[in-house]
C-alpha positions as CSV (number, residue, x, y, z in Angstrom):
1,R,14.4,-4.2,-21.0
2,R,17.5,-3.5,-19.0
3,R,20.8,-3.3,-21.0
4,A,24.0,-4.2,-19.1
5,L,26.0,-1.7,-20.9
6,A,23.7,1.3,-20.3
7,Q,25.3,4.3,-18.4
8,G,22.8,3.9,-15.5
9,E,23.4,0.3,-15.1
10,R,27.1,0.6,-15.2
11,R,26.8,3.2,-12.5
12,Y,24.4,1.0,-10.3
13,E,26.7,-2.1,-10.6
14,A,29.9,0.2,-9.6
15,K,28.0,1.6,-6.6
16,K,26.6,-1.8,-5.7
17,K,30.1,-3.6,-5.9
18,G,32.1,-3.9,-2.6
19,Y,31.0,-4.0,1.1
20,G,27.7,-2.7,2.1
21,S,24.2,-3.1,0.8
22,K,22.2,-2.0,-2.1
23,R,21.9,1.7,-2.7
24,K,18.3,1.7,-3.0
25,P,15.9,0.0,-0.5
26,E,14.2,-3.2,-1.7
27,Q,10.5,-3.3,-1.4
28,K,9.4,-6.1,0.8
29,R,5.6,-6.1,0.5
30,T,4.1,-5.7,-2.9
31,A,0.5,-5.0,-1.6
32,K,-1.5,-3.6,1.2
33,I,-2.4,-6.0,4.1
34,T,-5.6,-4.4,5.1
35,K,-8.4,-2.8,3.0
36,K,-10.1,0.5,3.8
37,Q,-13.5,-0.2,5.5
38,V,-16.6,1.4,4.3
39,L,-19.2,2.7,6.7
40,K,-22.8,2.2,5.6
41,L,-25.1,4.5,7.3
42,K,-28.7,3.5,6.9
43,C,-31.7,5.7,7.6
44,T,-34.2,4.2,10.1
45,V,-37.0,6.0,8.3
46,C,-36.8,5.5,4.8
47,G,-33.9,3.1,4.4
48,Y,-31.7,5.4,2.5
49,V,-28.0,4.1,2.6
50,I,-25.0,6.5,2.7
51,H,-21.6,5.1,2.1
52,R,-18.7,6.9,4.0
53,R,-15.1,6.3,3.3
54,G,-13.3,4.7,6.2
55,I,-9.9,4.1,7.4
56,R,-7.5,1.1,7.1
57,L,-8.6,-1.4,9.6
58,K,-8.5,-5.3,10.0
59,R,-12.0,-5.2,11.5
60,I,-14.7,-2.6,12.4
61,E,-17.5,-3.0,14.9
62,I,-20.1,-0.4,15.6
63,E,-22.7,-1.1,18.4
64,Q,-26.0,0.8,18.7
65,T,-26.9,1.6,22.2
């Protein structure tokens, strides 16, 4: 719980007072938008599946030629 008379709180209020913005940036987003995609590599002979960690993508599409 924050106390209004704590030294850090008083210092923060003093720095925040007046013209200008906050001294620390406000976080706009609280969660990631995209998830990390996982690549599933399946063996055509035995059917064994290997999971590989991917990168952050909205959509992944792999075509076999």
